N, C-alpha and C positions, 0 to 999 in steps of 0.2 A: 944366815940363820934361818931355820925352818919355823914358821909360825904354827904349823900343824903337821904332825907326823902321822896322824891317824888316817887310814885309808878311807876313801869316799864310800858311802853306802852302795849297795848293789845296784840301785836304780839310777845312779850316775849323775854327773854334773849337769848334763843337758836338762834333766828333770828339775834341778834347782832353778835353772833359767826359765823353764816353762812355768814353774810355780810362781816365780816373780812376775812374769808377764800376765798370768791369770789374775793375780792380785791387782796389778795395775789396770787391767781391763775392767775388773769389777769396780775399781774406784772411778774410772772414767764413766762407766754406765751409771754409777750412783750419782755422780755429779750431773750427768745429762738428765737423769730422771728427776733429780731435785730441781734443776733449772726448768724443765718442762712443767713440773708440778707448780713451781712458783709462778710461771707465766700463766698457767691455767687459773690459779687463784686470783692473780691480778686481773685477768680478763673477766672473771666472774664478778669481782668487785666493781670493775669498770661498767659492766652491764647493769649491775644493781644500781649504779649511780648514773644511769641513763647516758652511758658512753662518754663520760667526762670526768676529769680529776677534780674540777672545782665546781660545786653546785651554785655558788654565788653569794650566799648569805650565811650568817652564823656568828660565832664569837670572834672578836678581833684578836689578832696575833700581836700582842704588845700594843704599839700605837697604830698598827696597820689595820684598816678596816677591810672586811671582805669586799669583793668586787661590787656586788649589787648595792650593798650598804653605802659604799663610797660614791657610786653613781647617783644614788637617791639623794644623798646629802648635797652633792653638787647641783642637782636639779632644784632642790628646795632652796638652796642659797641663791641660785640665779633668779628664782621667782620671788625672792624676798620672804620666804616662809621659814618657820621654825621646824626643824626635823621632828618627826614624831606625831604631827597632826595629820590633817587630811592631805593625802598626796596630790600632787599636781596632775590633773586629768586633761584630756583633749578639749573638753568644753571650756576650760579656763583659758586656752589659747585663742579661742574664737571670740571671747568677750573682752573687748578693749578695756584695760584697767583704768584708763584716763582719757581725757579729751585729746584728740589728735592722734591717739595710738591706733595702730592697725592690727587686726587679728593675724595670727601666725598659722600657717598650714604646714603641718609636719607629717611626713610619711617615712616609714622604715620597711625593710623587706625581711621576711623570714621564710624558711624553706620547710614545707610540710613533707616529711620523709615518707610517711605512710601513703599519702596520696600523690607523691612525686610531682609537686607543683609549688610555685611561690605564692605568697600572700603579701599584699601591700597593707601593712598595718596603719591605722587601727581597724581596718575592715577585714573580716574573715569570711565574708560572703553571705552568711545567714546567721540565725540565732541558735543553731544546733551545736553549741559548744559548751562544755562544762569543765570544771576543775576540782581537784582534790585539795582542800585547804592544807592538810598535813604535808603533802608533797611540795606545795608552793612555799611553805615556811622555810624550806631549804634554799629557795631560789631568790626571794626578795625579802626585805625587812618585814617583821611581824605586823607593824601597823599598816603596811600596804595590804597584806593579806586580810587583816581585819576589815579594812574598807571593802575589799573585793567580796568577802563573805557577806557583809551587810548588803551590798549592792546585788549580789547573786540571790540572796534570800528574798529581797524585795521583788525581783523579777519573777521568781518562782511563785511567790504568793499571789502576784497579779495573774499569773497563768492559772493557778488553782481557782481563783475567784471567777475567772472567765469560763473555765470548764464546768465548774459547779453550777454556774448560772445557766449553762446550756444543758445541764443534766448529764455531763460526760464525766467519766472517772479521771482522777488525777493521781499519778504515782511520782513520788519524789525520786529523782534520778540517783542511782547508786551504781557502784562497780565493785564486784566481789565483796558485797556487804558494806562497803564504805560509802558514806553520804557524799554526794557531789553538789556543786553549786553552779548556777548559770554564770558563764563568763561575761564580764561587763561589756555592754555595747560600745560602739565606737566613741561616742561623746563622753562616756564616763570611764573610759579605760585609762589607768595611770600611765604616764609617760615612761616610767621605769620598766613597766611590763613590756612595752614594745621594744625598749632598748635591750632588755634581757633576752627576749625571744629572737632578736636580730643578731646577737653576737655570740651565739652558742658555737664557738669554734670547735669542730669535731675532736674528740678525745682530750681536749684541754678544758673546755667548759661544758658542763652537762647540757644535754638536750632538754627542752621544756615540754612536759606532758600536758595534754588536754584530752578531753573525752568527747565522743560524738556518737549519736545513735546511727547505726548502720542500716539505713532504711531499705536498701536493695535486698537485704537478707531476710529470710522468713522469720516470723515471730516464734518465740519459744513456747514452752508449755504454759507459761504465765500470760501469754498473749502479748508480750512486749518484744519489740525489736532489740537485737543485741547492742550493747554499748561497747565501743572499741576505744582503746587507748592509742592516741596519736602523738607522735614526737615531732617537735619543731626544732630545727637546727639553724645554722648560720645562713643569713640571707644571701651571702655571697656565693653560696653553692648554686643558686638558680638565677640570681640577677646581681652580678658583682659590681655593676656601675650604673645604677638606675637614674641616669641623668634625664631620661624621658618623662619622669614623674610629673613635672610641671610644664611640659612642653605644650606649645600650640603651633599651628601652621604659620601664623603671622604674629609673633610674640610682641607684647607691649612692654615686657621687661625680660632681662636675660636670666637664664638659669645656669649657674656655674658648677663646675666639678673639678676636683683635684684628684689626679691619679698618681699612685706611687709606682715608679718604674725602677729598673735596675741601673745602678751607676756603671758607666763604661769607662774603663781606665784609659781608653784611647781618646776620650773627651773629658779630661779632668776638670775643665772649667764649667762643664754643664751640670748645674745642680737644680736649676729651675728654668722652665721654658713655657711660654704661652705662644702657640703658633698662630698669631694673628695675621701675618703676611699671607697673601692669597696663595702663594706658591709653597707655603710651609705646612708641614703636618699632614700631607695627603698620602704619605708612605708609611707603612708599618715597618718598624725596625726588625732586622733579621737577627734574632738571638743565636748565640752559639750553644749548640746542644751536644754536650760531651758527657759520657758516662751513663750507666744504667739508671741511676736515681734521677738524673736530669731528664732522661728520655721518658721515664714513667710519669714524671711530673708534667712534662710537656703534653703527653697524651691527655692527662686529666684537665690541664688548663685549656687545651684546644677545644675539648668537648664542652667545657663550662663557659668559656669566655669568648668564643668566636664572634657571637653577635655584638657583644660590647666592643670588641676590637675593631670590627668593620665599621660600626657606628662612630667610633672615635676619630676616624679619618674623613668622615663625611663633611662637606662644607655646611656651615650652619651649626655644626657640632664642634668641630675640632678647634675653632678659634676661641671657644669658651671653656676649654679643658686645660688647666694648668698642670704641667708635668713636674713632679718633684722626684729627683733621682737619688735613691738611697744606696749607700754602701752596704756591704755584707754584714757589718756589725751594727746597722741602724734599722730600727723598726722591725716589722715582722714578728718573729718569735724570740727576738732578743729581749728577754724579760728583765734582765739586770743591767740595763744600760746606765753608764755613769751620768751624773748630772750634766757634765759638759756636752755629752752627746745629745741628751734630751734638749738642752738649750739650743744646740745647733739645729735640731729638727724643728723647734718652734720658730727659729729665725727663718728657716726655709719656707715654712707655712705662711709666715707673715709676708714674706717676699712674694709668694704666689698670690696672696690676697690683695696686695697693693697693685700687682700687675692687672688683676681683674677689675680693680676699681679705676684704672686709668692712670695710676701714678707710676713713676719709674724709680724703684728703690735701689737699683744697681746699674752702673754704667754698662755692665755686660749684657743687660737685657735689651733685646733688639726691638721688640714690639709690645705695645700696650693694647688693651681691649678697647675697641671702638664699636659702640652699640649701633650707630647708624650703618656702618659697614656690615655688621652682623645681620641686621634686619634685611638689608639688601640681598645678601647671600641667601638668607632663608626664603625670601620672596622668589628668587630665581629657581631655587631647588624645588620649592612648592609648586611653582608653575609647571616646571618640566615633568614632575611626577604626576600632577593633576592632568596635564595634557595627554600623557601616555595612558593613564587609566581611562580617561573619557573617550579617547580615540578607540581603544579596544572595546569599551562598552557600547559605543555608538554603532560600531560594525556588527556586534553580536545582537544588538537590539533590533536593527533593521531586519535581521533574519528571523527573529523570534517574537516580534511584537504582537502578532495576531494570536500566537499561542499564549502569551501572557495575558492578553485581553480575555481569553476564555478562562484562564485561571483566576482572574480577578472576579469573574462572575460566579464561578463555582470552585472555590479553593479547596484542595484536598485536606488542608489542616488550617488552624487559626481562622476558622470560618464563622466567627461570631456574626449572626445576622445583623446586629446593630452597627457593624462596621462596613456595611455595603457601600454607603456613600463615601466613607473614608478611603476604601479601596479604589473607587472610581477616581477620586482626586489624586491618589497615589499614582495611578496609571497616567493621568493627564500630566502630572508634573514631570515624571521621568520621561514620558514621550516627548514633551516639549523641550526638555533639556537636551536629550540625546539626538533628537532631530535637528536642533539648532547646531549642535557640534558637527554633525555629519554634513550640514549644508554650509555653515559659515566658517568652519575651521579647515579649509581644504589642504593647507600645507603646515606640517608640524614645524615649530620653531626651536624645539629643544635641541636639535642637532646642528644648529647654526654654529659656526666656529666662534669660540670665545664668548658665547652668550651665557651659557650655563656652566657653573664650575663643576669640576669632576672630583670624585667619582659620582655617577648618577644615582639617584634614589628611586624608590618604588613605593607606591601606596599599597598597603595591604590591610585586610581586616584581620585583626589579631584579638585574642581574648583579653579582657581586662582582668587584672588580679589585684 
């Protein structure tokens, strides 16, 4: 049976097929254009939200509090405070609440994206920092912002009074017509602010904006230097494992760290490890790098974490770092972990804590933390690095000491006349020390077999942040 007896039109069946392909191509182009337009809209919204999906504060979703509100409540509860009052600030940690209590020293790390450097909060280096109250109401609870506004206003009014007393003009800081407030100083900064600035995970949690007068730039027509907007992101971008925060050469008490590592199927029983044994922990694990995504992530991690990784195998460091090995469905960006998985992670953390305290929570654990052994290793490493640095300095000093004597008399900079006696004493001290090293330390000890643990360390002058 014929379905159609009519002849095809003169332009033929091939043209029917061509017409169908044209429609299909148009649909594909339309879908691609819509997808690109959707991505561009999403990117614009992400940029407007300071490059994060979650700003941190706002209305709760059902019984679930926003991130910053939840953290603030936990901090208040831990401090025995009612939420909604004065937030806990750093000054409160330094004032013992009762007899026998000791002050707490807390530091967190945040990454300054504009200036491409880390900051160790609560210190930002100087007082040239300001904030926009409306922006911050998206980041932390309103009562925290109200406190910051009151504190920032107080600081600015004090600045106004000092300048007026000297006959100098005062201008309230603004940005694009919006009023700004002084960022609270270190002792009066709320703890939740440092937590929020430290955990701004890129593209997931919004970066935190502050403002700063850009003094190197020329003044505008109004005679004022320009104000710049500065974004702060996750502290792990610049210092992912800041175990050095509370370090000293010869520690009186230990500083511990917990690092989250990848679980290895070839070592199924290894979930927690503290490398206290002298021969343990001095080798970096060799990860398996397969696939483009893993390769790209390895490039990023190597650039970001190489210093932390090398430090983690140093003697005096490695035996106080507990390793917790997480499976692919644990931790990280697994935001919807079941309660059983969360409980397992809590138990692993408790096990790491017990190991560091000297307890043995599990028969599989081979070694416990020993503070006397830790101090001994730190002493050996410190001596070796100090001997190396002083040996080099003593050699260089003998060659340049007369030149430095002349510089002490007529320094090219930092030449305050009132410091002439101090400069002479400076010269005497360094000459006495390095001459003693040159004469009394004829043979280095750091290279003696089995005297100093490996790998060796080196003293360096590095910037504080």
